[in-house]
N, C-alpha and C positions, 0 to 999 in steps of 0.2 A: 781437692779433698773436702769432705763434708764436715761442717762445723756444727757442734751441738752446744749451744750457748745456755748457761744456767740462768742468766739474767735476761728475761725476755725483753726488757726495755733497752738493752744495749744494742747499738747498731751492728749491722752485719748479718750474715745468714743465720737463721734460727731453725732448728728442727724440733718440733714439739711432738711428744709421744701421743698427744691427744689429736693431732692432725690426721684426718682420715688417709691422706695420701703419703704420709711421711715415710713409712716403712717401704712402700712400694717404690717411691722415688729413690730412696737410698739404695735399695737392692738393685734397681736398674742401673744406677751409676756404677756400682761395684761390678755388676755383671759385665758392663762394657770394658772393664779392666781384666776380664777373663777369669774372675773368681766366682765359682758357682756358690750361690747362697740360698738359704731358705729363710723363712720368717724367723725361726729361732736361732739363726746364725748370721744375723745382719751385723756388719762391722761398722761401728760408730766410733769416730775418733775426732780429735781436735788439734789445731795448732795452738800453741801457747801465746798469750798476749805478751807484748814486749814493750819495754820502756823506750825512751828516745835513743838510747845507745844500742838497742836491740837485745838487751838482756831481759830475763823474765822479771816481772814486777813483784812476784811473790814466790815463796818456796812452795813446791808442790806437796800435796798430802801423800802419805805412804800408800803404796798400791794395796788394794784389798780385793777380796773375792766376794761378790754379791750373788745371792740366789733369790730370784723373784718368786711370786706365788705359784707360778707355773712350773717351777723346778729348773729354770734356766740359769746357768752360771755365767757371770760376767767378770772379767778383769776390769777393775775400775781405778781411776785416779783423777782427783780434782786438782786444778791449778788455775788460779785467778778466777775468771768467770766461766771457765770451760771445763767440760767433763770428758775425760777419756773413758771409753767403755768398749771393751772387746769381749764378745761372748766366747766362752770356752766349750760349752756343751749343754746338755739337757738331761735331767733325771727321767728315766723311763718308768713304766708302770711297775717293773720288778725292782725298782730302787737302784738300778745300776746307772752309772753316769756315762752317757754316750758322748763321744767327741763330736764337736761341731764339724760342719762340712769341710772347712779349711783344716788341713793337717796340723797337728800340734807344733811341729818344727816351724811351719810357716807362721803360726800364731806367735811363737816365741820371737821369731825374726821381726814380725810386725811390732810386737811389744817393745823390743829393743830399739827399733828405728823410730817409731812414732812416739813412744813415751819416755824413753831413757836418753835418747840421743841429745835432746835439747838441754839436758842437765849438765852440770859441771862434770868433767871426766873424773874428777877426784872423788865425787860422791859415790858411796857404796850402793850397789844395786840391792834393793830390798825385795824379799820374797812376798808374794801375795798372802794376806791373812784373811781368815774368815770372820766377817763382821755380823752376820745374821745371828739371831738368838739361838744359842746352843740347846739342844734337847737334853744334854748331860752336862752337869757342872761339878766342880770339885765337891766332894762330900761322900756320904754313905748312901749306897743304892742297893736295890734288890732286883733279882730276876727270878722267874719261875722256871726251873729246869726239872723235867721228869716229875711234875706235879709238886715239887718241893721249892719253897722260897729260899733262894741262896743270896748271900750278901757279899758286897765288895766295896772297897774304898776307891775313890777315883781322884786323881790330880790332873787337872787340865791346865796347860801353860797359859800364862796371862795373854800371850799373843799366839793363838793357834794358827799354824800355817797350813796351807793346802797340802794334802797328801803327807801329813806328818806321820811319824812312827808311833807304834803302840808298844809299850814295855809292860809285860806282866811280871809281877814279883810275888812269889809264894813264900808263906811263912813256914817255919819248922813245926815238927810234932809237938803238940801241947802248947804252942805259941799262938800268936794272933796277927791279924792284918795290921792292927794299930802298932803292934810291937815291931814288926819288920819294917814298917813305914818309918818309925822313929829311929831305929837302930841302923838302917842301911844307908840313909842319906840319899835315897833316890829322888826324892821330891826336888831337892835343890839342884841335883845334877841334871835331872830331866828338864827342869825349867830352863836351864842354860842351853840345852840342846833343842828345846821346843818339842820334846816328846810328851805324849800322853802316858801316864802311868796308872795301872790298875793293880790293886792289892786284893786278890780274892780271899775269902774266908773259908776255911775248911769246915767240915761237919764234925760232930762229936761222936766218939766211939763209946763203947760200953763203959769205959772208965771215966768218961766225961772229958776226954782230951780231944782237942781239935786236931784234925789230920786231913791230908789229901791221900786218896786211895791209889797207891802205887804198888799194892800187892804184898804188904807185910804179912807174915805168917800168922800173927796173933790177931789179925783183923777179920779176914774172911768177908770183907765188905763188898757190896755190890754197887756202891755209890760210883757213878760215872763222872769223875772229876775231869777227864779229858773232854767229855761233852760239855761240862760246865764252862771250862776254859774256852772252848771253841765258841760257845754261844755268846760269852762276853765279848770275845774278839770280833765276831761277826757283827754284833749289835753296835759296838762302838765304831768299828770301821765304817759301817754304813751311815750311822747317824752323825758322826763327827767328820765325815769325808776324809778318813785316814787312808794311808797306802796299805792295801791288803797284802802287799808283798814285803811289808816292813813291820811285821809283828815279831817281837822278841820276847824271850823268857829268861828270868833269873830267879834265884831263891836260895834259901839256906836250909841245909839238912833235908828234911822231908820235902821242902820246897825245891831244893836242888835236884832231888830224885824226880820230882814232878817235871822239872824242866827237861831232864833226860828222857822221860816218858813221852812228853809231847813231841820231842824231836825224833823219837823212834817209831812214830805212828806210820802206817802204810802210806798215808797222804798227809804229811806234817804241814801245819799252817804257820809254823814258826820259821823265821829266816836264819836266826842264830840264837844260841843259848849261852848262859853264863852261870852254871851251877857252883855254889859255894858249899863245900863239905857234903856234896851229893854223890850218888852212885846209881848203878843200874842193877836191878834185880835179875838174877839168872833166869827166872821163870819166863820172863818176856824178852830176854836178850840173848838167849843161848846161841842162836844162829843169826844174830843180828847183822844186817847190812844196811847202811843208810839208804833211804829211798829218795833222798834229795841232797843237794849240795849244801847241807846245813853246817855252818861253822860253830866251833865250840871254844869257849874260854872257861877253863876250870880253875878253881882255887881250892887248895886242900892242904891241911896241916899233916905232917908226917907222924905226929904223936896224937892224932885224933883218936880218942877211945870210944867214940860213939859210931861214927861212920869210919871204920878202921881203914888206914892206908893200904894195908895188905888184903882187905876184904874179909869176907866170912862165907866162903863157899860151902862150908859144912853146917851152917846155921847154928853155931855154938851159942850165939847171943839170943836166939829165939826170934829175931826179927824177920828171918827168911834169908835164904842164901843170896849173896850179892858179890859182885866183882871187886877186886882191889883197883886202886887208881891206875896203876900201870896197865892192867888188863883193859880197863875202860878206854884209856887213851889208845891202846892198840886196836880196839874195835873201830874207833873213829878214823884213826890214821890209815889203817889198812883198807877200811871200807871206802874212804874217800880217795884212796890212791894218792897219798901225799908223799912225794918222793924226796923232798928237801927238808932239812931240819937244822936247828941251831940251838945252842944252850948258852944262856947268859946268867952269870952270878950277879945278883943285885945285893949290894951292901947298904943296909939302912944306917943313916948317920944321926938318927934321932935319939933313940934310947938303946942302951947296951943290951937290955934283956929282950929286945924284939927279935923274932926269928929271922934268920938269914933266908933270903928268897932266891930260889933258882927258877928262872923263867925259861921254859922250853917251848919251842914253836916248830910246827910242821906245816908245810905249805906245798903248793904246786904252781908251776908256771902256766898251767892250762886255764885256770880261772881263779876266782878270789877265795875259794874254799880254804880254810885253815883250821888248825887246832892249836890252842895255846894252853899251857899248864903253868900256873904259879904255884910252885912247891914251897910251902912255908915250913922250912926245916926246924923241927922242934915245936911247931905250932899245933894247937889243939883244935877243939870243935868250936870255932869262933868265926864271927864275921870280922875280918881284919879292917883296921881303920884305913889302911892304904896298902899298896902293893909295891912299895919301895920309894915312892915319891911322896914325902909327907905333905906336900902342897896339893896333892890330888887324891881324893878319896877313892876307895875301892869302887863305889858306885860311879864316880866320874870316869874311871878307867873302863869300866864295863860299858858305860854310855858311849865312850869314844870308840870302843870295839864295835858296838851296835851300829854306830853312825858310819863306820868304815864299810859295813856290809848292808847299808841301806840303799836299795836300788832306786833309780829314778822312776818317775811315773810311767815312762814308756819302755822300761826294761822288764825282763822276766825275772 
């Protein structure tokens, strides 16, 4: 096994990156083991130093992901005077990450064998984190979409993991990204899960109210908010090395409608959605059939007088015709061919005036696709504090749902 020693004055084999023949020598040794390697996929590893009893002399550092100036990705871990470094792939000219020559499953096996096996079996395995300078940090940012500067808020977790998920949270009509960020509790919940959260800001209509264009009758807007959301997602996924198959959407009211709209696209980029007090406009969902196996978690109050439980297919309120909650659930349940169902009554033990919650779930044994509905009996047009468990916020429940539908990097 090749040793890469951090302290050049220490005895024993030493591999210097400045040594002209180092990479070739190492590649040759690994080639004799039958592993095809290229310059950008050389496997460098080390044995840990040990004390007199054979135990490690120091605790290893957490595993991290490093990207060098040439766009090459390495799994790294330091321990004592040695460095573990296993390359995972390289960024190509079109900014895609190509897997290294050795298949990922073999890399994971090597990581486990070479890096984790010497550690105490009781020690939890930590996932790699990204340590290079991030091009996007928590705060307010802008992107130009269709020649218009659009704004969004961003929360990046303190320890951003490789292939983390992206959660998009959309505010309601006449509300703000700052407001939904504060009221929803997604920042804290996403930090716990290691998710990146983005809060897009809508544009202003003629009345000066912020909105997302989902086809309300009184708007007649040509703003492409689906394109706006897609550009945010594509940009953050590329620049923060997120999982492109783990993009999720949630939102309140108009923001819930926006989540449904994203999931209803011919080629949806969202894996699952969690609309609160949202609906689907009949104009774009009349003959709707899901184009992908997108899962849905919906939250809705039966006494909602804004986005009515029974819907408004005759457009009596002037917002435009939209389906009732039961009809929306039918569109997804039937469209996804979910043959199994169950209903659970959840009794809240916190406050007597809180609505009773009926949890309905539809699923299939064929795959992980599912539809969930939290029916807040007597609930209005609100973002609930929780969904039955006072110790777990609504945002935390939604993040748990998203995590259950988060694919691994090598899954579709």
